[in-house]
C-alpha positions as CSV (number, residue, x, y, z in Angstrom):
1,M,-7.6,-15.7,4.5
2,K,-4.3,-15.2,2.6
3,R,-5.6,-12.5,0.4
4,A,-5.3,-8.7,-0.2
5,L,-7.2,-7.6,2.9
6,R,-5.0,-9.4,5.4
7,F,-4.4,-6.0,6.9
8,V,-7.9,-5.8,8.2
9,S,-7.9,-9.4,9.4
10,N,-7.7,-8.3,13.0
11,V,-11.5,-7.7,13.0
12,H,-11.9,-11.5,12.8
13,R,-14.4,-11.6,10.0
14,Q,-14.7,-14.1,7.1
15,L,-14.2,-12.2,3.8
16,S,-15.5,-13.5,0.5
17,N,-17.2,-12.7,-2.8
18,Y,-14.8,-9.8,-3.7
19,K,-15.0,-7.8,-6.8
20,H,-12.0,-6.1,-8.3
21,L,-11.4,-2.4,-8.1
22,S,-9.0,0.2,-9.4
23,R,-8.5,3.9,-9.3
24,W,-7.5,4.0,-12.9
25,P,-7.6,6.4,-14.6
26,R,-6.6,8.2,-11.4
27,K,-7.7,11.7,-12.4
28,S,-11.3,10.7,-13.0
29,L,-11.4,8.3,-10.0
30,L,-13.0,5.7,-12.2
31,L,-13.7,2.4,-10.4
32,W,-13.3,-0.5,-12.7
33,A,-15.0,-2.7,-10.2
34,L,-15.9,-2.7,-6.5
35,A,-14.7,-4.7,-3.5
36,V,-17.6,-6.3,-1.6
37,F,-17.0,-7.4,2.0
38,V,-19.3,-10.2,3.2
39,V,-19.5,-10.9,6.9
40,P,-21.7,-13.6,8.6
41,T,-24.7,-11.4,9.1
42,V,-24.3,-8.3,6.9
43,Q,-22.8,-7.2,3.6
44,A,-20.7,-4.1,4.4
45,H,-19.0,-1.3,2.5
46,P,-18.6,-1.9,-1.3
47,H,-15.0,-0.6,-1.8
48,S,-11.8,0.2,0.0
49,W,-9.0,2.8,-0.7
50,V,-5.6,3.4,0.9
51,D,-4.0,6.8,0.3
52,M,-0.3,6.5,0.9
53,K,2.7,8.7,1.8
54,T,6.2,7.1,1.5
55,Y,9.4,8.5,2.9
56,I,12.6,7.0,1.3
57,E,15.3,6.9,4.0
58,G,19.1,7.0,3.5
59,K,22.3,9.0,3.3
60,D,25.8,8.9,1.7
61,G,24.4,7.4,-1.5
62,M,22.7,4.5,0.2
63,I,18.9,3.8,0.6
64,T,18.2,2.2,4.0
65,G,14.5,1.7,3.9
66,F,11.0,3.3,3.9
67,K,8.7,5.0,6.3
68,M,5.0,4.5,5.4
69,E,1.8,6.3,6.2
70,W,-1.3,4.6,4.9
71,S,-4.7,6.3,5.3
72,F,-7.7,4.0,5.1
73,D,-11.0,5.4,3.8
74,A,-13.7,6.1,6.4
75,M,-15.8,3.0,5.8
76,T,-12.7,0.6,5.9
77,S,-11.6,2.4,9.1
78,A,-15.0,1.8,10.7
79,Y,-14.9,-1.9,9.6
80,M,-11.5,-2.3,11.2
81,L,-12.8,-1.1,14.5
82,D,-16.0,-3.1,14.4
83,G,-16.4,-5.0,17.6
84,E,-13.2,-3.5,19.1
85,D,-13.1,-1.6,22.4
86,V,-12.5,2.0,21.5
87,S,-13.6,3.5,24.8
88,F,-11.5,6.5,26.0
89,E,-9.5,4.4,28.5
90,N,-8.8,1.5,26.1
91,E,-8.5,3.1,22.7
92,Q,-4.7,3.3,22.6
93,E,-4.2,-0.3,23.7
94,T,-6.8,-1.4,21.1
95,F,-4.9,0.6,18.4
96,R,-1.6,-1.0,19.5
97,K,-3.0,-4.5,19.2
98,I,-4.6,-3.7,15.8
99,S,-1.5,-2.2,14.3
100,A,0.7,-5.2,15.5
101,S,-1.8,-7.6,14.0
102,V,-2.0,-5.7,10.7
103,L,1.8,-5.6,10.4
104,E,2.2,-9.3,11.3
105,N,-0.3,-10.3,8.6
106,M,1.3,-8.0,5.9
107,K,4.6,-9.6,6.5
108,Y,3.4,-12.6,4.5
109,E,2.5,-10.3,1.6
110,H,5.9,-8.5,1.5
111,Y,4.1,-5.5,3.0
112,F,2.6,-5.0,-0.5
113,T,5.8,-3.1,-1.3
114,Y,8.0,-4.0,-4.3
115,F,11.4,-2.4,-4.7
116,Y,13.6,-3.4,-7.7
117,D,17.0,-2.8,-9.1
118,G,16.2,-3.5,-12.7
119,D,14.3,-6.8,-12.6
120,N,16.0,-7.9,-9.3
121,P,13.8,-7.5,-6.1
122,I,15.4,-5.9,-3.1
123,K,14.7,-7.7,0.2
124,Y,13.5,-6.2,3.5
125,K,14.0,-6.8,7.2
126,V,10.9,-7.2,9.4
127,A,8.9,-4.0,9.5
128,H,8.6,-2.2,12.9
129,S,7.5,0.9,14.8
130,E,3.9,0.4,13.8
131,K,1.4,2.9,15.0
132,L,-2.3,3.4,14.4
133,T,-3.8,6.9,14.7
134,R,-7.1,8.7,13.8
135,D,-7.4,11.4,11.3
136,R,-11.1,12.4,11.8
137,A,-13.0,9.4,10.4
138,K,-10.0,7.7,8.9
139,L,-7.4,5.4,10.5
140,V,-3.8,6.0,9.6
141,L,-1.2,3.2,9.9
142,S,2.4,4.2,10.0
143,F,5.4,1.9,10.1
144,E,9.0,1.5,9.1
145,L,10.3,-1.0,6.6
146,P,14.1,-1.3,6.6
147,L,16.0,-2.9,3.7
148,S,17.9,-6.1,4.5
149,K,21.1,-4.2,3.8
150,P,21.7,-0.6,2.5
151,K,21.2,-0.3,-1.3
152,P,23.5,2.0,-3.3
153,V,21.6,4.4,-5.4
154,T,21.9,4.1,-9.2
155,R,21.4,6.4,-12.1
156,D,18.1,5.0,-13.3
157,S,17.5,1.3,-12.4
158,L,15.7,1.6,-9.0
159,R,11.9,1.6,-8.9
160,L,9.2,1.3,-6.2
161,L,5.7,0.0,-6.4
162,I,3.1,-0.5,-3.6
163,F,0.0,-2.5,-4.5
164,E,-2.2,-5.4,-3.6
165,P,-1.5,-7.9,-6.3
166,S,-5.1,-8.9,-7.2
167,Y,-6.2,-5.3,-6.6
168,Y,-9.2,-5.8,-4.3
169,V,-8.0,-2.7,-2.6
170,D,-6.9,0.6,-4.3
171,M,-3.5,1.7,-2.9
172,A,-2.2,4.9,-4.4
173,W,-0.2,8.1,-3.9
174,K,-2.5,11.0,-4.5
175,S,0.3,13.1,-5.9
176,A,4.0,13.0,-6.6
177,N,4.6,15.0,-3.4
178,D,3.5,11.9,-1.4
179,V,6.8,10.2,-2.1
180,V,9.6,12.1,-0.3
181,L,13.4,11.6,-0.3
182,S,15.4,12.1,2.8
183,A,17.3,15.4,2.9
184,E,20.6,13.6,2.2
185,L,19.3,11.6,-0.7
186,A,17.5,14.6,-2.2
187,R,20.9,16.2,-2.8
188,Q,21.7,13.6,-5.4
189,C,18.4,12.0,-6.4
190,Q,15.2,12.9,-8.1
191,L,11.9,11.0,-8.3
192,E,9.7,10.3,-11.3
193,M,6.1,9.1,-10.8
194,I,4.7,7.1,-13.7
195,E,0.9,6.6,-13.8
196,P,-0.4,3.2,-15.0
197,N,-1.1,2.7,-18.6
198,P,-3.1,-0.5,-19.1
199,T,-4.2,-1.4,-22.6
200,S,-7.9,-1.3,-23.6
201,E,-7.9,-5.1,-23.6
202,Q,-6.5,-5.2,-20.1
203,M,-9.1,-2.7,-18.9
204,S,-11.9,-4.7,-20.5
205,Y,-10.6,-7.9,-18.9
206,A,-10.6,-6.3,-15.5
207,M,-14.2,-5.0,-16.0
208,S,-15.4,-8.3,-17.2
209,L,-14.4,-10.4,-14.2
210,P,-17.4,-11.8,-12.4
211,T,-17.8,-11.5,-8.6
212,D,-17.0,-15.1,-8.0
213,A,-13.9,-15.2,-10.2
214,D,-10.7,-16.5,-8.6
215,P,-8.3,-13.6,-7.9
216,D,-6.0,-12.6,-10.7
217,N,-2.7,-11.7,-8.9
218,A,-1.4,-10.0,-12.0
219,L,-4.0,-7.2,-12.0
220,G,-2.5,-5.1,-9.3
221,Q,0.7,-4.3,-11.2
222,L,-1.2,-3.3,-14.3
223,F,-3.2,-0.7,-12.4
224,T,-0.5,0.7,-10.1
225,Q,1.8,3.7,-10.1
226,T,5.6,3.3,-10.3
227,V,8.2,5.6,-8.7
228,K,11.6,5.7,-10.5
229,I,14.6,6.9,-8.6
230,H,17.2,8.8,-10.6
231,C,20.5,9.6,-8.9
232,A,23.7,11.3,-9.8
233,G,26.9,9.5,-8.9
234,I,28.2,12.2,-6.5
235,P,26.0,14.3,-4.2
236,A,25.8,18.0,-5.0
237,A,28.0,20.1,-2.8
């Protein structure tokens, strides 16, 4: 299915009957709705979260790409491994196959990553160096996402958002410290994280959607964080 959860498609399940979810407002961890995963024989976990860390790469006043670390909640992690061979001797090969499948599927969703200069989207090359690891009960996907060409920094027009458009999955940075500039870029740039601020009407709309509603691909941006990149023209000495 060409939907938000393409990155768990490697478990080869049919997914349907989703509900929308959000972690807005973030401080209270309020769920505006839940995501329901339906498989042929059992209804599984009712929601899915991805906690992110993003490393902004570059030097000499040029941004070259991003390094990502996405940590899936324990229930989603278990679902991703359902039916897979995770025996001691085969786990690493299984993780390699899953991470490759996940990255291939996300390619068609722009890796859920939206980088803008003003209103102009900035293009990427194909992501690479994917790796899946365990952090206790959670799976962590890491990969690199290079820009199609280096992007010069600007004073205040660059912004980064990472979200699933219809917001079946909650993708968020837990704190401003989870977005990190390279050492070279940090000499001339600062980051500003802006929390989402949907109107009461937009929140009511999200809450009112029935379970069988068609996905609203505008919801994700309403309920996602934005990182703005502010840079001086000349790096500090």
